[in-house]
N, C-alpha and C positions, 0 to 999 in steps of 0.2 A: 232543267230539273231543280237546280238550286233555287231558281226563281219561284217555283211552285211550293217549295218547302218554306220559303220566307213568307209567301202569301198565306199558306196554311197556318203558320205560327201567328201571323198578325190577325187572322180570323179568330183563332182561339183566344188571343188576348182581348180582342174586341168583345167576344161573347162573354168572357169572364167579367169584364168591366160592366157590361150591360146587366148581367145577373146581380152584381154587387149593387148597382144603382137601383134596381128594382127592389132589392131587399131593404135598402136604406129608406127608400121612398115608402114602402109598406110600413116600416117601423114608425116613420114620421106620422103617417096618417092614423095609425092605431093610437099613438100618444095624443094627437090633436083631437081625436073624436070622443074623448071621455066626457061624461056628463057631470055637471056641477049643479047642485040644487041651491039656489039663492032664495032663502025665505025672507019674510019681512023683517025679522029680527037679526039677520046676518050683518055683522059689523066688520069693517076694515081692521086688519090685524095691526096696522101701524098707527092710524089716527083715531081708531075706535068710532068713526062716523058710520052711520047706517048706510048700507049699500043701496037698498031700494031699487030704483030703476037707473041708477048711475052706471057709467062705464066702469068696468073692473078688469083686473088681470088675475090670472091664476097661474101660479108657478108649479113646476113639476112636483114639489113637495106638498102640494095642495094648500098653500097659503094664498088666501084671497085678499087682494088689496085694491083700493080705488086706483084708477088709472093715473090720477095726478100724484099719487104717493110712490109711483114706480120711477125711481131715479135711473135705473139701468135695466134694460129688458132681460138680461141674462143673470142678474144677481138679485136674490131675494132680499128685500129691505128688512125683513124681520130677523132672519138668521145670518145674513151676509154671505150665504153660500153662492158661489159662482158656478152656474150649471154648465158653462162651456168647459171649464177646467175640471169640474167634478160632477159629471152627469149622474142622473138617477138610473139605477139598474132596472 
């Protein structure tokens, strides 16, 4: 009897962890699927170079920079905000 209670408790814990994982995964995909329109006149916020067809990065605060201007993937080079420590709501 005690064995079945332990098993049931473990099943509940596993289901809660799985639900949490699904929720976080869904949030991640919603944030990654936003659209950014890059027009011909769009410029990098750091170097002021034209983006055109170059590779670029977009931070959660909608700052668009050329990929080469991105020193750290989790820290905005324009504002200095670290999105791991201070995420966007």
